[in-house]
C-alpha positions in Angstrom: 0.0 0.0 0.0 1.2 3.5 -0.8 -0.7 5.7 1.6 -4.3 4.8 0.8 -3.3 3.6 -2.6 -2.8 -0.1 -3.2 -1.0 -2.0 -6.0 -4.2 -4.1 -6.4 -6.2 -1.0 -7.3 -3.6 0.0 -9.9 -3.6 -3.6 -11.3 -7.4 -3.5 -11.6 -7.2 -0.1 -13.4 -4.6 -1.3 -15.9 -6.5 -4.5 -16.6 -9.7 -2.6 -17.3 -7.7 -0.4 -19.8 -6.3 -3.6 -21.4 -9.5 -5.7 -21.6 -11.9 -2.9 -22.3 -14.6 -3.7 -19.6 -15.2 -4.4 -15.9 -16.6 -7.8 -16.6 -13.6 -8.9 -18.7 -11.3 -7.7 -15.9 -13.3 -9.7 -13.4 -12.9 -12.8 -15.5 -9.2 -12.2 -16.0 -8.5 -11.6 -12.3 -10.9 -14.2 -11.0 -13.3 -11.8 -9.3 -17.0 -10.9 -9.6 -17.8 -7.8 -11.5 -19.2 -6.1 -8.4 -15.8 -6.4 -6.7 -14.1 -4.8 -9.7 -16.6 -1.9 -9.6 -16.1 -1.4 -5.9 -12.4 -1.3 -6.3 -12.7 1.4 -9.0 -15.2 3.4 -7.0 -12.9 3.3 -3.9 -9.9 4.4 -6.0 -11.9 7.3 -7.5 -13.2 8.4 -4.1 -9.8 8.3 -2.4 -8.0 10.1 -5.2 -10.9 12.6 -5.9 -11.0 12.1 -9.7 -13.3 10.4 -12.2 -11.4 7.7 -13.9 -14.3 6.6 -16.1 -17.1 8.2 -18.0 -20.2 6.1 -17.2 -22.7 8.0 -19.4 -22.5 5.5 -22.3 -23.2 1.8 -22.7 -19.9 0.9 -21.0 -17.5 3.0 -18.9 -14.8 4.7 -20.9 -11.6 6.2 -19.5 -11.6 9.9 -19.0 -8.6 12.0 -20.0 -7.3 11.9 -16.4 -8.0 8.2 -16.4 -5.8 7.6 -19.5 -3.0 9.6 -17.8 -3.2 7.7 -14.6 -3.2 4.3 -16.4 0.2 5.3 -17.8 1.4 6.2 -14.3 -0.1 3.0 -12.9 1.8 0.9 -15.4 5.0 2.6 -14.4 4.3 1.9 -10.7 3.5 -1.7 -11.3 6.6 -2.2 -13.4 8.7 -0.6 -10.6 7.1 -3.0 -8.1 7.9 -5.9 -10.3 11.5 -4.7 -10.6 11.6 -4.3 -6.8 10.5 -7.8 -6.1 12.8 -9.3 -8.8 15.8 -7.4 -7.4 15.0 -8.5 -3.9 14.7 -12.1 -5.0 18.0 -12.1 -7.0 19.8 -10.5 -4.0 18.6 -13.4 -1.8 20.2 -15.7 -4.4 23.6 -14.0 -4.1 23.4 -11.5 -6.9 24.7 -8.1 -6.0 22.1 -5.3 -5.9 24.1 -3.4 -8.5 27.1 -3.9 -10.7 29.4 -1.0 -11.7 32.0 -1.7 -14.3 34.9 0.7 -15.4 37.4 0.3 -18.2 40.6 2.0 -19.2 41.0 3.3 -22.8 43.4 0.5 -23.9 40.9 -2.3 -23.2 39.5 -3.9 -26.4 35.7 -3.5 -26.4 34.3 -6.0 -28.9 34.4 -9.1 -26.6 33.3 -6.9 -23.6 30.2 -5.7 -25.5 29.2 -9.3 -26.3 29.7 -10.2 -22.6 27.6 -7.3 -21.5 24.8 -8.3 -23.8 25.0 -11.8 -22.4 25.0 -10.5 -18.8 21.8 -8.6 -19.5 20.2 -11.8 -20.7 21.4 -13.8 -17.8 20.5 -11.2 -15.1 17.7 -9.1 -16.7 16.8 -7.3 -13.4 20.4 -6.4 -12.4 21.1 -2.6 -12.4 24.3 -2.2 -14.4 26.4 0.9 -14.7 29.4 1.3 -17.1 32.0 4.0 -17.4 35.0 4.5 -19.6 37.9 6.3 -17.9 41.3 7.8 -18.8 44.4 5.8 -18.2 44.4 4.9 -14.5 40.8 6.0 -14.0 39.3 2.5 -13.7 41.6 1.7 -10.9 40.8 4.9 -9.1 37.0 4.2 -9.4 37.7 0.8 -7.6 39.4 2.6 -4.8 36.7 5.2 -4.5 34.0 2.5 -4.3 32.4 3.7 -7.5 33.1 0.5 -9.4 33.1 -3.2 -8.3 35.0 -4.5 -11.3 37.6 -2.8 -13.5 39.1 -3.9 -16.8 42.4 -2.0 -16.9 46.1 -1.7 -17.2 47.9 -1.8 -13.8 51.2 0.0 -13.8 53.9 -0.4 -12.8 52.6 -3.6 -11.0 49.5 -5.2 -9.5 48.8 -3.5 -6.2 48.7 -5.7 -3.1 45.2 -4.8 -2.2 43.7 -5.9 -5.5 42.8 -9.3 -7.0 43.8 -9.0 -10.7 43.3 -11.7 -13.3 45.3 -11.3 -16.5 42.9 -11.3 -19.4 45.0 -10.7 -22.5 48.1 -9.1 -23.7 48.1 -6.3 -26.2 51.1 -5.3 -28.4 51.7 -1.6 -28.5 53.7 -0.6 -31.6 55.2 2.8 -32.4 53.4 4.3 -35.4 53.2 7.6 -37.2 51.4 9.1 -40.2 52.9 8.3 -43.6 53.3 12.1 -44.2 55.1 12.8 -40.9 58.9 13.6 -41.0 59.7 10.6 -38.8 58.2 8.3 -41.5 60.8 9.5 -44.0 64.0 9.0 -41.9 65.0 5.9 -43.8 66.7 4.5 -40.6 65.7 3.7 -37.0 64.6 6.7 -35.1 66.8 7.7 -32.2 65.7 9.4 -29.0 67.1 12.6 -30.4 64.9 12.2 -33.4 61.8 11.5 -31.3 62.6 14.5 -29.0 62.1 16.9 -31.9 58.5 15.8 -32.4 55.2 15.6 -30.4 54.4 12.3 -28.7 50.7 11.6 -28.4 50.3 10.2 -24.9 47.4 8.6 -23.0 47.2 10.0 -19.5 45.1 10.2 -16.4 43.3 13.5 -16.3 43.0 13.3 -12.5 46.8 13.0 -12.1 48.4 15.0 -14.9 51.7 15.2 -13.0 51.7 11.5 -12.1 54.1 8.9 -13.6 54.5 9.0 -17.4 55.1 5.5 -18.7 56.7 5.3 -22.2 57.2 9.0 -22.7 60.4 9.5 -24.6 60.6 13.2 -25.0 59.5 16.5 -23.6 56.9 17.4 -26.3 53.9 15.4 -25.1 50.2 16.0 -26.0 48.0 14.2 -23.5 44.7 12.4 -24.3 42.0 10.6 -22.4 40.3 9.0 -25.3 42.1 6.5 -27.6 39.9 7.4 -30.5 40.7 11.1 -30.4 44.4 10.3 -30.1 44.1 8.1 -33.2 42.5 11.0 -35.1 45.5 13.2 -34.2 47.9 10.4 -35.2 46.4 10.0 -38.6 46.4 13.7 -39.1 50.2 13.8 -38.7 50.3 15.8 -35.5 52.6 13.4 -33.7 53.7 9.8 -33.1 52.7 7.3 -30.4 52.3 3.6 -29.5 49.0 2.1 -30.5 47.5 -1.4 -30.0 48.5 -3.3 -33.1 45.0 -4.7 -33.8 43.6 -1.2 -33.8 45.9 0.2 -36.4 46.5 -2.9 -38.6 44.1 -1.7 -41.3 45.6 1.8 -41.4 49.1 0.2 -41.7 47.9 -2.0 -44.5 46.4 0.9 -46.5 49.5 3.0 -46.0 48.0 5.8 -43.9 50.2 4.9 -41.0 53.8 3.6 -40.9 55.4 1.5 -38.2 58.4 3.2 -36.7 61.6 1.4 -35.9 63.1 2.8 -32.8 66.8 2.6 -31.9 67.2 1.0 -28.5 63.5 0.9 -27.9 63.0 0.6 -24.1 59.5 -1.0 -24.7 60.8 -4.1 -26.6 61.8 -6.0 -23.4 58.7 -6.5 -21.2 56.5 -7.9 -24.0 52.7 -7.3 -24.5 50.9 -4.9 -22.1 48.6 -6.9 -19.8 45.0 -6.1 -19.5 43.6 -7.2 -16.1 40.1 -7.8 -14.6 40.5 -6.4 -11.1 38.6 -5.8 -7.9 39.5 -4.8 -4.4 40.6 -7.8 -2.3 38.2 -6.8 0.5 35.3 -6.4 -1.9 34.8 -9.8 -3.6 32.6 -10.0 -6.7 29.0 -11.2 -6.4 27.3 -13.7 -8.7 26.8 -11.3 -11.6 30.3 -9.9 -11.5 31.8 -13.4 -11.4 29.6 -14.5 -14.2 30.6 -11.5 -16.4 34.3 -12.2 -15.7 34.0 -15.9 -16.6 32.0 -15.1 -19.7 34.6 -12.6 -20.9 37.5 -15.0 -20.2 35.8 -17.6 -22.3 35.4 -15.1 -25.2 39.0 -14.0 -25.0 40.5 -17.5 -24.7 
């Protein structure tokens, strides 16, 4: 009951609108017509409005009746969602799942997993955010995300559980029209220092550690896509996920740089992790999403 309003009254009102008559509503709800009429009369009396025009052969919804039927449907849907959420929570599903990702995380498999998650847990409130480099980890620590797909540099923190999902190869590239593309030899640090490096960074910590920055002329980006636009336009060089730029390399718009004494050649691919705080274990839905994504990436 909501004050003097009950969900049963709203259900009767919506059913009348759907069936077109009091008698059909009684049959559908298993009640006598007089009980349906009494419910409507009580609802009208308590709310102080006329829901039906009774001047014709059968009652017809008034304008306010039509408007309140719409509201009644919304309230009933909310009540159904309320009950479903309570039931799933009793079964170990978290009341809400917040997911955050860093810009270097490939999204195709993640999108498929999120579609599958919605089908498996249709009543789960799900929120999703894309962050600048380091932002997904920060959202975990702030309690604004339960699960992050991210790069953890320089190492996995002790207070996190981090599962390696995949490695991505970052390769140095530049536009075909850029001066670095016409060197005809491996680029030295001195060569790179004369040109802009397009760097992914954490907007919340602009003066934090800069991994992989080889010069002093750095333009900083939060979005991988916008950085790619600047790269193709010839405004600088950077390291990009090989899969993301393979087509641009094939059609000649980008050129792979060979760097002399490249410090990034040793560690191998950059690892993307699925991470959560050690003292905040995942619920059923978070664990399900993680397992589904692992299967798609394997």
